[in-house]
N, CA and C atoms as a LAMMPS dump frame, in Angstrom:
ITEM: TIMESTEP
0
ITEM: NUMBER OF ATOMS
588
ITEM: BOX BOUNDS ff ff ff
-5.0000000000000000e+02 5.0000000000000000e+02
-5.0000000000000000e+02 5.0000000000000000e+02
-5.0000000000000000e+02 5.0000000000000000e+02
ITEM: ATOMS id mol type element x y z
1 1 1 N 31.347 5.947 5.696
2 1 2 C 30.383 5.123 6.416
3 1 3 C 30.172 3.843 5.609
4 2 1 N 30.387 2.691 6.249
5 2 2 C 30.154 1.442 5.52
6 2 3 C 28.702 1.031 5.6
7 3 1 N 28.316 0.078 4.733
8 3 2 C 26.902 -0.295 4.632
9 3 3 C 26.382 -0.922 5.914
10 4 1 N 27.273 -1.486 6.736
11 4 2 C 26.822 -2.131 7.976
12 4 3 C 26.342 -1.101 8.995
13 5 1 N 26.843 0.151 8.893
14 5 2 C 26.484 1.158 9.889
15 5 3 C 25.263 1.978 9.487
16 6 1 N 24.728 1.745 8.277
17 6 2 C 23.532 2.457 7.852
18 6 3 C 22.332 1.865 8.572
19 7 1 N 21.579 2.719 9.236
20 7 2 C 20.406 2.231 9.954
21 7 3 C 19.278 1.983 8.976
22 8 1 N 18.716 0.784 9.016
23 8 2 C 17.654 0.443 8.089
24 8 3 C 16.796 -0.653 8.683
25 9 1 N 15.522 -0.707 8.306
26 9 2 C 14.69 -1.811 8.777
27 9 3 C 15.158 -3.102 8.125
28 10 1 N 14.998 -4.209 8.825
29 10 2 C 15.341 -5.496 8.224
30 10 3 C 14.494 -5.711 6.976
31 11 1 N 13.238 -5.351 7.06
32 11 2 C 12.34 -5.444 5.908
33 11 3 C 11.091 -4.621 6.171
34 12 1 N 10.401 -4.281 5.082
35 12 2 C 9.117 -3.587 5.171
36 12 3 C 8.063 -4.514 4.58
37 13 1 N 7.082 -4.861 5.38
38 13 2 C 5.997 -5.739 4.968
39 13 3 C 4.806 -4.879 4.561
40 14 1 N 4.246 -5.158 3.393
41 14 2 C 3.138 -4.375 2.851
42 14 3 C 1.879 -5.224 2.826
43 15 1 N 0.816 -4.719 3.425
44 15 2 C -0.475 -5.414 3.379
45 15 3 C -1.469 -4.535 2.637
46 16 1 N -2.003 -5.06 1.53
47 16 2 C -3.113 -4.372 0.885
48 16 3 C -4.385 -4.832 1.59
49 17 1 N -5.23 -3.882 1.937
50 17 2 C -6.462 -4.176 2.671
51 17 3 C -7.291 -5.252 1.964
52 18 1 N -8.202 -5.842 2.717
53 18 2 C -9.09 -6.859 2.166
54 18 3 C -10.078 -6.284 1.157
55 19 1 N -10.775 -7.178 0.527
56 19 2 C -11.723 -6.822 -0.536
57 19 3 C -12.818 -5.864 -0.053
58 20 1 N -13.178 -4.928 -0.934
59 20 2 C -14.346 -4.063 -0.739
60 20 3 C -15.24 -4.204 -1.968
61 21 1 N -16.44 -3.664 -1.899
62 21 2 C -17.33 -3.71 -3.064
63 21 3 C -16.696 -3 -4.267
64 22 1 N -15.981 -1.904 -4.001
65 22 2 C -15.388 -1.154 -5.102
66 22 3 C -14.121 -1.808 -5.64
67 23 1 N -13.336 -2.455 -4.794
68 23 2 C -12.168 -3.164 -5.337
69 23 3 C -12.635 -4.325 -6.211
70 24 1 N -13.766 -4.901 -5.842
71 24 2 C -14.349 -6.001 -6.614
72 24 3 C -14.855 -5.516 -7.97
73 25 1 N -15.444 -4.328 -8.007
74 25 2 C -16.015 -3.795 -9.247
75 25 3 C -14.997 -3.03 -10.096
76 26 1 N -13.822 -2.739 -9.523
77 26 2 C -12.802 -1.99 -10.251
78 26 3 C -12.966 -0.488 -10.177
79 27 1 N -13.802 0.001 -9.268
80 27 2 C -13.98 1.443 -9.101
81 27 3 C -12.802 2.033 -8.332
82 28 1 N -12.32 3.176 -8.779
83 28 2 C -11.217 3.835 -8.09
84 28 3 C -11.69 4.307 -6.71
85 29 1 N -11.011 3.808 -5.691
86 29 2 C -11.407 4.094 -4.315
87 29 3 C -10.284 4.819 -3.607
88 30 1 N -10.361 6.126 -3.583
89 30 2 C -9.35 6.916 -2.91
90 30 3 C -9.834 7.37 -1.549
91 31 1 N -10.585 8.463 -1.528
92 31 2 C -11.024 9.066 -0.269
93 31 3 C -12.339 8.486 0.249
94 32 1 N -13.068 7.764 -0.591
95 32 2 C -14.345 7.184 -0.145
96 32 3 C -14.069 6.1 0.885
97 33 1 N -14.683 6.234 2.039
98 33 2 C -14.372 5.332 3.158
99 33 3 C -15.401 4.208 3.218
100 34 1 N -15.194 3.171 2.433
101 34 2 C -16.154 2.07 2.386
102 34 3 C -15.62 0.865 3.159
103 35 1 N -16.52 0.029 3.668
104 35 2 C -16.099 -1.099 4.508
105 35 3 C -15.621 -2.294 3.694
106 36 1 N -15.023 -3.218 4.395
107 36 2 C -14.65 -4.5 3.8
108 36 3 C -15.902 -5.328 3.528
109 37 1 N -15.831 -6.167 2.52
110 37 2 C -16.881 -7.172 2.324
111 37 3 C -16.649 -8.297 3.326
112 38 1 N -17.566 -9.24 3.363
113 38 2 C -17.374 -10.412 4.228
114 38 3 C -16.103 -11.155 3.827
115 39 1 N -15.871 -11.277 2.525
116 39 2 C -14.635 -11.925 2.059
117 39 3 C -13.422 -11.114 2.497
118 40 1 N -13.512 -9.784 2.424
119 40 2 C -12.406 -8.928 2.849
120 40 3 C -12.086 -9.109 4.319
121 41 1 N -13.107 -9.26 5.143
122 41 2 C -12.893 -9.51 6.57
123 41 3 C -12.176 -10.839 6.779
124 42 1 N -12.582 -11.853 6.028
125 42 2 C -11.933 -13.156 6.146
126 42 3 C -10.485 -13.09 5.681
127 43 1 N -10.234 -12.338 4.61
128 43 2 C -8.855 -12.155 4.152
129 43 3 C -7.991 -11.536 5.248
130 44 1 N -8.552 -10.564 5.968
131 44 2 C -7.812 -9.905 7.041
132 44 3 C -7.47 -10.883 8.154
133 45 1 N -8.411 -11.742 8.509
134 45 2 C -8.155 -12.765 9.532
135 45 3 C -7.04 -13.71 9.077
136 46 1 N -7.077 -14.08 7.799
137 46 2 C -6.049 -14.979 7.25
138 46 3 C -4.675 -14.306 7.241
139 47 1 N -4.639 -13.002 6.99
140 47 2 C -3.373 -12.264 7.064
141 47 3 C -2.794 -12.367 8.47
142 48 1 N -3.66 -12.226 9.467
143 48 2 C -3.209 -12.353 10.848
144 48 3 C -2.591 -13.712 11.127
145 49 1 N -3.199 -14.756 10.608
146 49 2 C -2.648 -16.108 10.792
147 49 3 C -1.297 -16.235 10.089
148 50 1 N -1.212 -15.657 8.879
149 50 2 C 0.023 -15.72 8.105
150 50 3 C 1.17 -15.006 8.823
151 51 1 N 0.866 -13.879 9.455
152 51 2 C 1.897 -13.072 10.116
153 51 3 C 2.12 -13.451 11.577
154 52 1 N 1.348 -14.393 12.079
155 52 2 C 1.425 -14.775 13.494
156 52 3 C 2.847 -15.194 13.867
157 53 1 N 3.304 -14.677 15.002
158 53 2 C 4.624 -15.023 15.501
159 53 3 C 5.745 -14.127 15.001
160 54 1 N 5.454 -13.261 14.038
161 54 2 C 6.475 -12.337 13.553
162 54 3 C 6.447 -11.071 14.401
163 55 1 N 7.614 -10.553 14.688
164 55 2 C 7.726 -9.344 15.5
165 55 3 C 8.018 -8.146 14.618
166 56 1 N 7.325 -7.059 14.887
167 56 2 C 7.512 -5.829 14.116
168 56 3 C 7.881 -4.689 15.045
169 57 1 N 8.894 -3.927 14.632
170 57 2 C 9.311 -2.769 15.43
171 57 3 C 8.277 -1.662 15.368
172 58 1 N 7.521 -1.623 14.256
173 58 2 C 6.477 -0.605 14.098
174 58 3 C 5.396 -1.156 13.177
175 59 1 N 4.15 -0.758 13.46
176 59 2 C 3.009 -1.08 12.613
177 59 3 C 2.331 0.24 12.27
178 60 1 N 2.228 0.53 10.977
179 60 2 C 1.614 1.77 10.513
180 60 3 C 0.419 1.427 9.642
181 61 1 N -0.665 2.184 9.785
182 61 2 C -1.842 1.938 8.962
183 61 3 C -2.407 3.232 8.408
184 62 1 N -2.922 3.132 7.199
185 62 2 C -3.693 4.225 6.619
186 62 3 C -4.856 4.536 7.554
187 63 1 N -5.268 5.804 7.631
188 63 2 C -6.417 6.142 8.483
189 63 3 C -7.761 5.721 7.892
190 64 1 N -7.799 5.29 6.64
191 64 2 C -9.072 4.893 6.021
192 64 3 C -9.561 3.565 6.592
193 65 1 N -10.874 3.459 6.741
194 65 2 C -11.477 2.351 7.486
195 65 3 C -11.101 0.978 6.943
196 66 1 N -11.027 0.826 5.612
197 66 2 C -10.75 -0.495 5.054
198 66 3 C -9.363 -0.99 5.431
199 67 1 N -8.403 -0.085 5.57
200 67 2 C -7.062 -0.473 6.006
201 67 3 C -7.02 -0.693 7.516
202 68 1 N -7.647 0.212 8.263
203 68 2 C -7.662 0.071 9.724
204 68 3 C -8.351 -1.221 10.156
205 69 1 N -9.455 -1.566 9.473
206 69 2 C -10.187 -2.775 9.829
207 69 3 C -9.382 -4.016 9.46
208 70 1 N -8.688 -3.982 8.343
209 70 2 C -7.806 -5.102 7.986
210 70 3 C -6.735 -5.273 9.054
211 71 1 N -6.161 -4.167 9.491
212 71 2 C -5.15 -4.186 10.547
213 71 3 C -5.716 -4.778 11.842
214 72 1 N -6.906 -4.318 12.217
215 72 2 C -7.523 -4.796 13.459
216 72 3 C -7.837 -6.285 13.397
217 73 1 N -8.463 -6.713 12.305
218 73 2 C -8.842 -8.122 12.177
219 73 3 C -7.629 -9.037 12.061
220 74 1 N -6.524 -8.487 11.572
221 74 2 C -5.283 -9.269 11.492
222 74 3 C -4.588 -9.363 12.849
223 75 1 N -5.081 -8.59 13.824
224 75 2 C -4.534 -8.679 15.175
225 75 3 C -3.485 -7.649 15.513
226 76 1 N -3.348 -6.595 14.705
227 76 2 C -2.306 -5.601 14.939
228 76 3 C -2.851 -4.233 15.324
229 77 1 N -4.165 -4.12 15.507
230 77 2 C -4.776 -2.834 15.777
231 77 3 C -4.282 -2.149 17.033
232 78 1 N -4.023 -2.918 18.083
233 78 2 C -3.629 -2.328 19.363
234 78 3 C -2.272 -1.646 19.289
235 79 1 N -1.412 -2.111 18.39
236 79 2 C -0.058 -1.561 18.297
237 79 3 C 0.138 -0.639 17.104
238 80 1 N -0.916 -0.41 16.34
239 80 2 C -0.773 0.342 15.091
240 80 3 C -0.829 1.848 15.32
241 81 1 N -0.045 2.553 14.531
242 81 2 C -0.053 4.015 14.52
243 81 3 C -0.702 4.465 13.215
244 82 1 N -1.647 5.397 13.295
245 82 2 C -2.251 5.95 12.091
246 82 3 C -1.219 6.8 11.349
247 83 1 N -1.067 6.521 10.065
248 83 2 C -0.104 7.25 9.247
249 83 3 C -0.824 7.86 8.043
250 84 1 N -1.121 9.153 8.105
251 84 2 C -1.864 9.806 7.018
252 84 3 C -1.209 9.659 5.642
253 85 1 N 0.103 9.557 5.597
254 85 2 C 0.782 9.417 4.309
255 85 3 C 0.507 8.089 3.623
256 86 1 N -0.1 7.136 4.341
257 86 2 C -0.449 5.844 3.734
258 86 3 C -1.848 5.838 3.113
259 87 1 N -2.575 6.956 3.192
260 87 2 C -3.904 6.964 2.592
261 87 3 C -3.77 6.782 1.077
262 88 1 N -4.836 6.332 0.443
263 88 2 C -4.797 6.061 -0.989
264 88 3 C -4.749 7.35 -1.8
265 89 1 N -4.33 7.22 -3.038
266 89 2 C -4.309 8.305 -4.025
267 89 3 C -5.678 8.984 -4.045
268 90 1 N -5.688 10.294 -4.042
269 90 2 C -6.927 11.054 -4.192
270 90 3 C -7.212 11.158 -5.69
271 91 1 N -8.271 10.458 -6.147
272 91 2 C -8.565 10.365 -7.574
273 91 3 C -9.409 11.525 -8.106
274 92 1 N -9.703 12.488 -7.26
275 92 2 C -10.418 13.669 -7.721
276 92 3 C -11.719 13.332 -8.431
277 93 1 N -11.885 13.852 -9.641
278 93 2 C -13.122 13.651 -10.396
279 93 3 C -13.348 12.189 -10.807
280 94 1 N -12.315 11.369 -10.711
281 94 2 C -12.441 9.966 -11.127
282 94 3 C -12.732 9.024 -9.957
283 95 1 N -12.938 9.598 -8.785
284 95 2 C -13.316 8.782 -7.624
285 95 3 C -14.588 7.999 -7.935
286 96 1 N -14.562 6.714 -7.661
287 96 2 C -15.73 5.859 -7.838
288 96 3 C -15.965 5.396 -9.265
289 97 1 N -15.114 5.818 -10.192
290 97 2 C -15.293 5.437 -11.594
291 97 3 C -14.31 4.33 -11.978
292 98 1 N -14.686 3.504 -12.931
293 98 2 C -13.805 2.461 -13.425
294 98 3 C -12.974 2.991 -14.595
295 99 1 N -11.881 2.321 -14.876
296 99 2 C -11.057 2.697 -16.029
297 99 3 C -11.865 2.617 -17.317
298 100 1 N -12.666 1.583 -17.453
299 100 2 C -13.492 1.418 -18.652
300 100 3 C -14.431 2.608 -18.838
301 101 1 N -15.029 3.056 -17.749
302 101 2 C -15.943 4.193 -17.797
303 101 3 C -15.206 5.48 -18.178
304 102 1 N -14.041 5.695 -17.571
305 102 2 C -13.259 6.905 -17.854
306 102 3 C -12.829 6.932 -19.317
307 103 1 N -12.477 5.773 -19.864
308 103 2 C -12.004 5.714 -21.255
309 103 3 C -13.109 5.972 -22.28
310 104 1 N -14.347 5.984 -21.852
311 104 2 C -15.434 6.371 -22.759
312 104 3 C -15.327 7.844 -23.133
313 105 1 N -14.807 8.649 -22.209
314 105 2 C -14.642 10.079 -22.482
315 105 3 C -13.178 10.467 -22.703
316 106 1 N -12.251 9.61 -22.234
317 106 2 C -10.819 9.849 -22.45
318 106 3 C -10.179 8.569 -22.978
319 107 1 N -10.344 8.276 -24.265
320 107 2 C -9.803 7.041 -24.844
321 107 3 C -8.303 6.892 -24.57
322 108 1 N -7.918 5.683 -24.167
323 108 2 C -6.514 5.403 -23.895
324 108 3 C -6.003 5.917 -22.565
325 109 1 N -6.902 6.467 -21.737
326 109 2 C -6.479 7.038 -20.448
327 109 3 C -5.741 6.021 -19.589
328 110 1 N -4.681 6.485 -18.921
329 110 2 C -3.948 5.696 -17.934
330 110 3 C -3.748 6.539 -16.689
331 111 1 N -4.118 5.996 -15.563
332 111 2 C -3.891 6.683 -14.293
333 111 3 C -2.426 7.06 -14.147
334 112 1 N -1.545 6.145 -14.554
335 112 2 C -0.115 6.279 -14.3
336 112 3 C 0.541 7.387 -15.114
337 113 1 N 0.027 7.669 -16.296
338 113 2 C 0.658 8.68 -17.148
339 113 3 C -0.198 9.925 -17.354
340 114 1 N -1.527 9.789 -17.216
341 114 2 C -2.428 10.906 -17.493
342 114 3 C -2.963 11.59 -16.243
343 115 1 N -2.878 10.919 -15.112
344 115 2 C -3.324 11.526 -13.875
345 115 3 C -4.836 11.685 -13.772
346 116 1 N -5.252 12.5 -12.806
347 116 2 C -6.675 12.674 -12.517
348 116 3 C -7.005 14.152 -12.356
349 117 1 N -8.101 14.621 -12.968
350 117 2 C -8.486 16.02 -12.79
351 117 3 C -8.986 16.278 -11.374
352 118 1 N -8.532 17.388 -10.819
353 118 2 C -8.946 17.819 -9.474
354 118 3 C -8.596 16.808 -8.389
355 119 1 N -7.569 16 -8.649
356 119 2 C -7.1 15.029 -7.67
357 119 3 C -5.64 15.267 -7.347
358 120 1 N -4.987 14.225 -6.913
359 120 2 C -3.602 14.306 -6.457
360 120 3 C -2.661 13.906 -7.59
361 121 1 N -1.55 14.605 -7.722
362 121 2 C -0.561 14.242 -8.737
363 121 3 C 0.213 13.012 -8.284
364 122 1 N 0.724 12.269 -9.252
365 122 2 C 1.512 11.081 -8.923
366 122 3 C 2.773 11.467 -8.15
367 123 1 N 3.313 12.651 -8.418
368 123 2 C 4.501 13.114 -7.696
369 123 3 C 4.194 13.347 -6.222
370 124 1 N 2.992 13.853 -5.947
371 124 2 C 2.598 14.072 -4.545
372 124 3 C 2.415 12.744 -3.829
373 125 1 N 1.825 11.76 -4.518
374 125 2 C 1.667 10.432 -3.913
375 125 3 C 3.043 9.824 -3.636
376 126 1 N 3.967 9.994 -4.567
377 126 2 C 5.32 9.467 -4.384
378 126 3 C 6.028 10.134 -3.202
379 127 1 N 5.797 11.424 -3.021
380 127 2 C 6.406 12.126 -1.883
381 127 3 C 5.872 11.564 -0.568
382 128 1 N 4.587 11.261 -0.526
383 128 2 C 4.014 10.648 0.684
384 128 3 C 4.609 9.261 0.916
385 129 1 N 4.745 8.487 -0.168
386 129 2 C 5.313 7.136 -0.042
387 129 3 C 6.75 7.199 0.466
388 130 1 N 7.517 8.15 -0.047
389 130 2 C 8.903 8.29 0.404
390 130 3 C 8.962 8.676 1.875
391 131 1 N 8.033 9.512 2.325
392 131 2 C 7.987 9.887 3.737
393 131 3 C 7.737 8.668 4.618
394 132 1 N 6.903 7.742 4.146
395 132 2 C 6.649 6.505 4.899
396 132 3 C 7.922 5.658 4.953
397 133 1 N 8.627 5.541 3.836
398 133 2 C 9.886 4.792 3.82
399 133 3 C 10.882 5.416 4.791
400 134 1 N 10.963 6.731 4.802
401 134 2 C 11.876 7.419 5.721
402 134 3 C 11.519 7.119 7.174
403 135 1 N 10.225 7.118 7.462
404 135 2 C 9.786 6.796 8.828
405 135 3 C 10.118 5.35 9.175
406 136 1 N 9.851 4.438 8.234
407 136 2 C 10.141 3.022 8.477
408 136 3 C 11.634 2.797 8.671
409 137 1 N 12.446 3.532 7.932
410 137 2 C 13.894 3.357 8.006
411 137 3 C 14.474 3.812 9.342
412 138 1 N 13.711 4.575 10.109
413 138 2 C 14.152 4.998 11.43
414 138 3 C 13.862 3.943 12.498
415 139 1 N 13.165 2.871 12.12
416 139 2 C 12.821 1.811 13.071
417 139 3 C 13.978 0.83 13.209
418 140 1 N 13.987 0.131 14.314
419 140 2 C 15.093 -0.772 14.623
420 140 3 C 14.868 -2.195 14.128
421 141 1 N 13.776 -2.437 13.42
422 141 2 C 13.502 -3.786 12.936
423 141 3 C 12.475 -3.749 11.83
424 142 1 N 11.836 -4.88 11.615
425 142 2 C 10.83 -4.978 10.561
426 142 3 C 9.666 -4.02 10.819
427 143 1 N 9.101 -3.507 9.73
428 143 2 C 7.971 -2.583 9.81
429 143 3 C 6.827 -3.157 8.983
430 144 1 N 5.605 -3.06 9.508
431 144 2 C 4.412 -3.592 8.859
432 144 3 C 3.498 -2.439 8.474
433 145 1 N 3.097 -2.384 7.2
434 145 2 C 2.238 -1.319 6.701
435 145 3 C 0.912 -1.89 6.209
436 146 1 N -0.192 -1.267 6.587
437 146 2 C -1.518 -1.612 6.079
438 146 3 C -2.006 -0.442 5.244
439 147 1 N -2.238 -0.686 3.956
440 147 2 C -2.618 0.437 3.095
441 147 3 C -3.374 -0.071 1.866
442 148 1 N -3.144 0.592 0.735
443 148 2 C -3.99 0.463 -0.449
444 148 3 C -3.146 0.151 -1.684
445 149 1 N -3.804 -0.331 -2.725
446 149 2 C -3.106 -0.809 -3.906
447 149 3 C -2.173 0.184 -4.559
448 150 1 N -2.663 1.372 -4.908
449 150 2 C -1.83 2.295 -5.669
450 150 3 C -0.741 2.949 -4.829
451 151 1 N -1.041 3.36 -3.609
452 151 2 C 0.017 3.951 -2.775
453 151 3 C 1.116 2.929 -2.51
454 152 1 N 0.768 1.664 -2.327
455 152 2 C 1.791 0.647 -2.077
456 152 3 C 2.61 0.354 -3.327
457 153 1 N 1.982 0.404 -4.488
458 153 2 C 2.728 0.187 -5.725
459 153 3 C 3.734 1.311 -5.957
460 154 1 N 3.338 2.523 -5.62
461 154 2 C 4.255 3.66 -5.737
462 154 3 C 5.342 3.576 -4.674
463 155 1 N 4.997 3.111 -3.488
464 155 2 C 5.993 2.929 -2.433
465 155 3 C 7.05 1.915 -2.871
466 156 1 N 6.635 0.86 -3.544
467 156 2 C 7.594 -0.122 -4.08
468 156 3 C 8.564 0.578 -5.032
469 157 1 N 8.046 1.432 -5.905
470 157 2 C 8.908 2.171 -6.836
471 157 3 C 9.91 3.046 -6.088
472 158 1 N 9.437 3.761 -5.083
473 158 2 C 10.333 4.604 -4.294
474 158 3 C 11.428 3.757 -3.632
475 159 1 N 11.047 2.618 -3.113
476 159 2 C 12.006 1.706 -2.464
477 159 3 C 13.1 1.282 -3.447
478 160 1 N 12.698 1.001 -4.686
479 160 2 C 13.635 0.495 -5.693
480 160 3 C 14.349 1.601 -6.465
481 161 1 N 13.965 2.863 -6.234
482 161 2 C 14.566 3.965 -6.964
483 161 3 C 14.038 4.115 -8.373
484 162 1 N 12.812 3.648 -8.609
485 162 2 C 12.172 3.747 -9.912
486 162 3 C 11.233 4.946 -9.947
487 163 1 N 10.929 5.478 -11.138
488 163 2 C 9.916 6.536 -11.215
489 163 3 C 8.553 6.003 -10.791
490 164 1 N 7.714 6.828 -10.177
491 164 2 C 6.433 6.331 -9.651
492 164 3 C 5.529 5.756 -10.732
493 165 1 N 5.688 6.205 -11.975
494 165 2 C 4.86 5.676 -13.064
495 165 3 C 5.079 4.175 -13.269
496 166 1 N 6.235 3.672 -12.829
497 166 2 C 6.513 2.238 -12.964
498 166 3 C 5.678 1.392 -12.007
499 167 1 N 4.899 2.047 -11.153
500 167 2 C 3.949 1.301 -10.327
501 167 3 C 2.971 0.507 -11.168
502 168 1 N 2.812 0.904 -12.419
503 168 2 C 1.933 0.157 -13.329
504 168 3 C 2.419 -1.267 -13.561
505 169 1 N 3.676 -1.528 -13.241
506 169 2 C 4.266 -2.847 -13.483
507 169 3 C 4.022 -3.835 -12.351
508 170 1 N 3.491 -3.364 -11.237
509 170 2 C 3.282 -4.225 -10.068
510 170 3 C 1.796 -4.362 -9.771
511 171 1 N 1.319 -5.573 -9.711
512 171 2 C -0.082 -5.817 -9.346
513 171 3 C -0.126 -6.304 -7.905
514 172 1 N -0.961 -5.679 -7.093
515 172 2 C -1.134 -6.098 -5.7
516 172 3 C -2.595 -6.466 -5.491
517 173 1 N -2.853 -7.727 -5.206
518 173 2 C -4.215 -8.196 -4.976
519 173 3 C -4.684 -7.793 -3.583
520 174 1 N -5.999 -7.673 -3.418
521 174 2 C -6.532 -7.376 -2.086
522 174 3 C -6.229 -8.548 -1.147
523 175 1 N -6.04 -8.199 0.109
524 175 2 C -5.844 -9.223 1.131
525 175 3 C -4.565 -10.011 0.978
526 176 1 N -3.52 -9.373 0.463
527 176 2 C -2.237 -10.063 0.316
528 176 3 C -1.129 -9.298 1.021
529 177 1 N -0.018 -10.011 1.222
530 177 2 C 1.157 -9.47 1.897
531 177 3 C 2.325 -9.502 0.918
532 178 1 N 3.076 -8.418 0.868
533 178 2 C 4.296 -8.355 0.076
534 178 3 C 5.428 -7.893 0.987
535 179 1 N 6.643 -8.084 0.529
536 179 2 C 7.775 -7.801 1.408
537 179 3 C 8.905 -7.147 0.627
538 180 1 N 9.433 -6.067 1.187
539 180 2 C 10.591 -5.362 0.634
540 180 3 C 11.771 -5.568 1.572
541 181 1 N 12.938 -5.753 1.001
542 181 2 C 14.113 -5.953 1.842
543 181 3 C 15.383 -5.622 1.096
544 182 1 N 16.446 -6.307 1.467
545 182 2 C 17.753 -6.058 0.888
546 182 3 C 18.391 -7.36 0.417
547 183 1 N 19.146 -7.264 -0.675
548 183 2 C 20.12 -8.288 -1.022
549 183 3 C 21.464 -7.604 -0.926
550 184 1 N 22.23 -7.962 0.102
551 184 2 C 23.429 -7.208 0.473
552 184 3 C 22.997 -5.762 0.735
553 185 1 N 23.526 -4.785 0.001
554 185 2 C 23.126 -3.393 0.247
555 185 3 C 22.068 -2.906 -0.736
556 186 1 N 21.617 -3.763 -1.632
557 186 2 C 20.667 -3.36 -2.67
558 186 3 C 19.235 -3.588 -2.216
559 187 1 N 18.402 -2.57 -2.381
560 187 2 C 16.985 -2.719 -2.052
561 187 3 C 16.297 -3.575 -3.107
562 188 1 N 15.521 -4.544 -2.656
563 188 2 C 14.861 -5.481 -3.563
564 188 3 C 13.44 -5.757 -3.102
565 189 1 N 12.65 -6.362 -4
566 189 2 C 11.374 -6.963 -3.636
567 189 3 C 11.675 -8.39 -3.222
568 190 1 N 11.356 -8.734 -2.002
569 190 2 C 11.582 -10.093 -1.533
570 190 3 C 10.453 -11.016 -1.989
571 191 1 N 9.218 -10.508 -1.932
572 191 2 C 8.065 -11.305 -2.389
573 191 3 C 6.875 -10.394 -2.63
574 192 1 N 5.981 -10.844 -3.515
575 192 2 C 4.765 -10.092 -3.839
576 192 3 C 3.544 -11.006 -3.712
577 193 1 N 2.456 -10.44 -3.22
578 193 2 C 1.155 -11.116 -3.24
579 193 3 C 1.128 -12.466 -2.541
580 194 1 N 1.751 -12.529 -1.365
581 194 2 C 1.61 -13.733 -0.554
582 194 3 C 0.207 -13.708 0.038
583 195 1 N -0.458 -14.828 0.031
584 195 2 C -1.814 -14.896 0.58
585 195 3 C -1.754 -15.195 2.056
586 196 1 N -2.752 -14.686 2.749
587 196 2 C -2.823 -14.929 4.179
588 196 3 C -3.253 -16.337 4.491
């Protein structure tokens, strides 16, 4: 089978939801369903303007409100499918806590290498991210994803064939768009943190 006959999306567009009070404060926000701030709502509107005129074969969104609302305000809510695998990392006992706070009791702690007690393993998050890539790869064109910082960083690793811990190397700002694609047959990052 030659590379031309492999079915693949032209590209996968990643949208990190707009700002929330916890993204602003640096609190780990996994399962807590908090709304966008006023700035986050404006970021979502700007994303819609940035993506205006682009056609997507599929639009998938995390079921959490901050991602769904970003999707809706960007103008893609009517065509979006809820995708549970796009929900954010479950931080367990560290939900709502900042890294600085956690390091008071666990000096040198890193989410990427030390994980979270009573939460989700990084391997489980990576398996969910890979499932999203598999779903996107079944589409006939570009795919648009609305989700969260850490799940998207791990999804980038899965796309590139890197271990999920390497997600620590990618920073995704709230209210930005990134793009994954191909250079010839090689999976690449086309762009990161484009503003709406």
